[in-house]
C-alpha positions, -999 to 999 in steps of 0.1 A, spaced: -50 -18 -182 -17 -25 -156 -22 -34 -121 5 -31 -94 6 -58 -67 11 -50 -32 25 -70 -5 9 -66 27 20 -74 65 12 -82 98 -25 -74 108 -32 -59 78 -24 -90 54 -47 -108 80 -74 -82 74 -77 -78 36 -50 -100 22 -17 -108 20 -14 -98 -16 -33 -67 -35 -39 -57 -68 -48 -25 -79 -54 -14 -116 -34 17 -128 -35 35 -161 -7 56 -153 20 62 -125 11 76 -93 21 88 -59 22 68 -29 -9 96 -16 -29 86 -45 -22 47 -41 -29 52 -1 -61 68 -12 -76 40 -35 -68 12 -12 -88 30 13 -116 34 -13 -112 1 -18 -114 -8 22 -128 19 35 -134 -1 69 -100 -3 74 -91 33 67 -74 40 102 -49 11 99 -41 22 63 -36 55 68 -9 45 99 12 22 76 43 30 64 47 20 26 81 7 12 88 10 -30 116 -17 -41 123 -17 -1 132 14 9 105 35 31 91 66 11 71 96 9 36 103 1 55 120 -28 73 92 -43 63 83 -77 55 45 -84 57 30 -111 44 -2 -127 73 -26 -121 80 -14 -83 79 -37 -56 53 -18 -31 47 -33 6 21 -17 32 36 -20 65 12 -14 97 26 -2 129 32 -28 154 42 -32 189 61 -52 211 67 -57 247 
């Protein structure tokens, strides 16, 4: 079984780890990936739902197909001042 490697930024990376590996059998959409991550980390559901997801260094939509060799990043919202 293949594993997708996901980089987590900012406070999400501090909470669940900077790198995640999610086992996959086939291609999946960004939405399906988000649901799998939430299932693994339900206590961080709100933060995960708010994250932007980048695939191969570009922000993508929930319908985007992810392939096993794609570079994936979860980027939570940040505020500054």
